[in-house]
N, C-alpha and C positions, 0 to 999 in steps of 0.2 A: 169210468164214468159210463153211462147205458149205449151211446154211440160205440166207444172203443169196444162193447161186448160183441156189437155187430161188426165192423169193420176190420177190428184187430188193431195192433200196434208193434211197433219196432222197438226191440231193446237192444241194448250192448251190455253183455255179463263179461266180467273180468274177474278171475280167480287168481289167487294167490295161494301156494301151497307149499309149507313147510314139511319135511319128512327126515328120518333118520336115514342117511344115506349110506351109513356105514358098509351093510353088506354090499349094496349095488357098487361102491366105489371099488370094492375088490374083487368081486366075482364077474363083471362085467355083464350080467342076466337080468332081463327083463322082468324075471319072477322076484327079483329083490329090490324092485323100484315099483311106482306108480304109472302107468302107464297115462300120457295126458289124453290119447284116443278114447280110452276107458271113462276118463274123467267127463271129457265132453259129451259123452253118452248116457252120462248120469246126469250132468246139467241138462242136455235136450228133454230129457226123461222129465225132469223137472218142472222146466219152462213150458212142457206142454199142456201142464195142468192149471185150469183156471184160479185165479186168486185176486181178491181185491187190492191188496197191498204189496207195494215192492217188498217191502219188510218182511214180509210173510215169505214170500216166494225167495229172498235171499237167504233167509234163515233156514229155510227147508232145502235148499242147496247145500249150504256149509253143512247141515246136519248129515244130509245124505252121503255127503262126500266122506266124512269122517267116519260114519258108519261103515261105509262099502271099503274104505281103505284103510285099514287100521294102522298102517305105518304113517299115516298123515300125524302129525302133533299140533297143526294149528291150518284154519284156511281163513283167509279172507277175500269175502265177496263184495265186486262192486256190479251194482244192477241200475242201468240208466234208460229210462225211457227216452228215446228220441223224440224230437219234435213233439213235446207233450201238449196236449189242448188246455192251454193257460190264458184266458181272455186276458188282451190288450200287451202280452208279453212274448216276445218271439228269442227263445232260447234253443240251444242245441240238444238239450236233454235236463231232465230232472231225475236224481238218483238218490241210492242209500248204499252205504257201506256197512258191513257187518264182519266184526272177527270172532271165532270161534275158536277155541283149544280143545283138545281131544281130553275125555275123561281121566286118561293117564297123566294129563298134566295138572290134574287136581283144580281143574276149572269148571265152573257153574255155568249152564247152559241156560 
């Protein structure tokens, strides 16, 4: 909405990521896993880009995570706009959930 472009909005982002953990279980090395701090940086980067649709942002986050972290096999992104401006309705949020699999999983994006 035009007003939100001026004043902004608050969002809640939740990401569930599946990864092959075989190497990290054995090695105990950060290089064999995906750092959630690095993933958070990627999410912040994608959230900083203006978009009109929650679906677009959630998909962009998912695709970016799968691209940057090849050990990820699947990501589920839930993006909720907190206190959305819906006339006549008070709610805690409105959002979307998108699940994407890596190309190696033979999935279509």
